[in-house]
C-alpha positions in Angstrom: 18.0 -73.1 -32.6 16.1 -71.1 -30.0 12.7 -70.0 -31.3 11.5 -66.4 -31.1 8.9 -67.4 -28.6 11.5 -68.9 -26.3 13.6 -65.8 -26.6 10.6 -63.6 -25.7 10.0 -65.8 -22.7 13.6 -65.5 -21.5 13.5 -61.7 -22.0 10.3 -61.5 -20.0 11.7 -63.7 -17.3 14.8 -61.5 -17.0 12.6 -58.4 -16.7 10.5 -60.1 -14.0 13.6 -61.0 -12.1 15.0 -57.5 -12.3 11.7 -56.1 -11.2 11.7 -58.5 -8.2 15.2 -57.5 -7.2 14.2 -53.8 -7.5 11.1 -54.3 -5.4 13.1 -56.2 -2.8 15.6 -53.4 -2.5 12.8 -50.9 -2.0 11.3 -53.1 0.7 14.7 -53.4 2.3 15.1 -49.7 2.3 11.8 -49.3 4.1 12.9 -51.8 6.7 16.1 -49.7 7.3 14.0 -46.5 7.6 13.2 -47.0 11.4 16.9 -46.8 12.1 17.0 -43.3 10.6 14.1 -42.3 12.9 16.0 -43.6 16.0 19.0 -41.5 14.9 16.8 -38.4 15.1 15.4 -39.4 18.4 18.7 -40.4 20.0 19.1 -41.2 23.7 17.7 -44.3 25.3 15.5 -45.4 22.2 18.6 -45.3 20.1 20.6 -47.3 22.7 18.0 -50.0 22.8 17.7 -50.2 19.0 21.5 -50.4 18.6 21.6 -53.2 21.3 19.0 -55.2 19.3 20.9 -54.6 16.1 24.1 -55.8 17.9 22.3 -59.0 19.0 21.1 -59.8 15.5 24.5 -59.0 14.0 26.2 -61.3 16.5 23.7 -64.0 15.7 24.5 -63.6 12.0 28.3 -63.7 12.6 28.2 -66.8 14.8 25.8 -68.5 12.4 28.1 -67.8 9.5 31.2 -69.3 11.2 29.2 -72.4 12.0 29.2 -73.1 8.3 32.9 -73.8 8.6 32.2 -76.2 11.5 33.3 -73.9 14.2 31.1 -73.8 17.3 31.0 -70.4 18.9 29.5 -70.3 22.4 26.8 -67.8 21.4 25.0 -67.5 24.8 28.3 -66.3 26.4 28.7 -63.7 23.7 25.1 -62.4 24.1 25.6 -62.3 27.9 28.7 -60.3 27.6 26.9 -57.8 25.4 24.1 -57.5 27.9 26.5 -56.9 30.8 28.4 -54.3 28.8 25.1 -52.4 28.3 24.0 -52.8 31.9 27.3 -51.3 33.0 26.7 -48.2 30.8 29.4 -49.0 28.2 32.1 -48.5 30.7 35.4 -49.1 28.9 37.4 -49.8 32.1 34.8 -52.4 33.1 34.9 -53.8 29.5 38.5 -54.7 29.9 37.8 -56.6 33.1 34.8 -58.3 31.5 37.0 -59.5 28.6 39.8 -60.8 30.9 37.3 -62.7 33.2 35.3 -64.0 30.2 38.5 -65.3 28.5 39.6 -67.0 31.8 36.2 -68.7 32.2 35.7 -69.5 28.5 39.1 -71.3 28.3 37.9 -73.7 30.9 34.9 -74.8 28.8 36.9 -76.8 26.2 38.5 -78.8 29.0 35.1 -79.6 30.5 33.3 -80.1 27.2 35.3 -81.5 24.3 32.6 -80.3 21.9 34.3 -76.9 22.0 37.9 -75.8 21.3 40.0 -72.8 22.0 39.2 -71.6 18.5 35.5 -71.5 19.4 36.4 -69.5 22.5 38.4 -67.0 20.3 35.5 -66.7 17.8 33.0 -66.1 20.6 35.1 -63.2 22.0 35.8 -61.8 18.6 32.1 -61.7 17.6 31.4 -59.9 20.8 34.1 -57.3 20.1 33.7 -56.9 16.3 29.9 -56.8 16.2 28.6 -56.0 19.7 31.2 -53.4 20.8 31.7 -51.8 17.4 27.9 -51.2 17.1 27.8 -49.5 20.5 30.0 -46.7 19.2 27.0 -45.3 17.3 25.3 -44.7 20.6 28.5 -43.5 22.2 28.9 -40.8 19.6 25.3 -39.8 19.9 25.6 -39.0 23.6 28.6 -36.7 23.2 28.3 -33.0 23.1 26.4 -32.1 19.8 26.2 -35.8 19.3 22.7 -35.6 17.8 24.5 -33.9 14.8 27.9 -35.6 14.9 26.5 -39.1 14.8 25.4 -38.5 11.2 29.1 -38.3 10.2 29.3 -42.1 10.7 26.6 -42.7 8.1 27.4 -39.9 5.7 31.1 -40.9 5.7 30.2 -44.6 5.1 27.2 -44.3 2.7 28.7 -41.6 0.6 31.9 -43.5 0.3 30.0 -46.6 -0.8 27.8 -44.7 -3.2 30.5 -42.6 -4.9 32.9 -45.5 -5.0 30.3 -47.6 -6.8 29.7 -45.0 -9.5 33.4 -44.0 -9.8 34.3 -47.6 -10.2 31.6 -48.1 -12.8 32.7 -45.1 -14.8 36.5 -45.1 -14.4 37.4 -48.4 -12.7 40.3 -50.3 -14.4 42.7 -51.6 -11.7 41.4 -54.1 -9.2 41.7 -53.0 -5.6 41.5 -56.4 -3.8 40.5 -59.0 -6.3 40.9 -62.0 -4.0 38.5 -60.5 -1.4 36.1 -58.4 -3.4 36.7 -58.8 -7.2 34.4 -55.9 -8.3 36.1 -53.1 -6.3 38.6 -51.0 -8.1 41.4 -48.5 -7.1 39.6 -45.7 -9.0 36.4 -46.5 -7.2 38.1 -46.5 -3.8 39.7 -43.1 -4.5 36.3 -41.8 -5.6 34.7 -43.0 -2.4 37.3 -41.3 -0.3 36.8 -38.0 -2.2 33.0 -38.4 -2.0 33.0 -39.0 1.7 35.3 -36.0 2.3 33.1 -33.7 0.2 29.8 -34.7 1.7 31.1 -34.6 5.3 32.4 -31.1 4.6 28.9 -30.1 3.3 27.4 -31.6 6.4 29.9 -29.6 8.5 28.6 -26.4 7.0 25.1 -27.3 8.0 26.1 -28.4 11.5 28.0 -25.2 12.1 24.9 -23.2 11.1 23.0 -25.2 13.7 25.5 -24.1 16.4 28.1 -26.9 16.4 31.4 -25.2 17.2 33.8 -27.4 15.2 36.0 -26.0 12.5 35.1 -27.2 9.0 38.4 -28.8 8.4 37.7 -31.3 11.1 34.6 -32.4 9.2 36.7 -32.8 6.1 39.4 -34.9 7.9 36.7 -37.1 9.5 35.2 -37.5 6.0 38.5 -38.6 4.5 39.2 -41.0 7.4 35.7 -42.5 7.1 35.9 -42.6 3.3 39.1 -44.7 3.5 38.6 -46.8 6.6 35.0 -47.7 6.0 36.1 -49.5 2.9 38.1 -51.8 5.0 35.0 -52.5 7.0 33.4 -53.7 3.8 36.4 -55.7 2.8 36.7 -57.3 6.2 33.1 -58.5 6.0 33.7 -59.7 2.5 36.8 -61.7 3.6 34.8 -63.4 6.3 32.0 -64.3 4.0 34.4 -65.5 1.3 36.1 -67.7 3.9 32.9 -69.4 5.1 31.5 -69.5 1.6 28.4 -67.3 1.8 27.2 -64.4 -0.3 25.2 -62.6 2.5 25.2 -63.0 6.3 21.4 -63.5 6.1 18.3 -62.5 4.2 16.8 -60.4 6.9 16.7 -57.2 4.8 15.3 -58.0 1.3 17.7 -56.9 -1.4 20.4 -55.9 1.1 21.3 -59.2 2.9 21.6 -59.1 6.7 22.4 -56.6 9.4 26.1 -57.0 9.0 25.9 -56.8 5.2 24.2 -53.3 5.6 26.3 -52.1 8.5 29.8 -53.6 7.8 31.4 -50.3 6.7 29.4 -48.3 9.3 31.0 -50.3 12.1 34.4 -49.1 11.1 33.2 -45.5 10.6 31.7 -45.4 14.1 35.2 -46.2 15.6 36.8 -43.5 13.5 34.3 -40.8 14.4 34.3 -41.7 18.1 38.0 -41.7 18.6 38.6 -38.6 16.5 36.0 -36.7 18.6 37.5 -38.1 21.8 41.2 -37.7 21.3 41.5 -34.9 18.7 38.6 -32.7 19.7 38.4 -33.7 23.3 34.7 -34.1 23.3 
């Protein structure tokens, strides 16, 4: 039998743990706040900040894969990212960088048996998945009216996450992808898509009042696309973490995990917004 005193101690301990988690999440939110400031500032400060986030994210990614005894050639990945930024995010040059880097990297496993062709593939993948995907935040920002449109990346992602969480909590019954992320439900996913569409539409009304000449239905479409595809960003990150056997990429942001844990869905939303603005709206 457990005595009343022991029960009281366990209850108090649970309360303390919950309070600690809550405090950590508030601390983590404060650490994320500077990013919001850089979004308002835009331009070069945002570019530098995104570059730093990319480096940290790539470090987290490479470090995670090492837990499966892979050996990514991280300095090469970081160097590619630096060159990409020095050449002003030129996509034509990027293709040439990738070809030349692949050519050179494939020689390394021949010279040094410590590395394999899989390590080469992981090195390039980390550069593309983290480094390049992150850069689309800045690339949206420098478009016409980008100081407003860049917020679609975050509204689409964050509102999808938030509404999906509460929709799943209230209505969730059918598992969405149980082998990758057991807590996600179909109902939550649908709720997230609707939420992102709704809030991006609201933001579109605000943006139009600020002089952004884009029809409201484009904001709704972008919201729907972000609401759906950003969830794949979350699931992709979850599948990688599940494969290597970790819960979070790092503990950099208290209560939130690492940079990739906080920005996994945003990376996919950034791609959606950039290419929609580029190919559909010709911005």
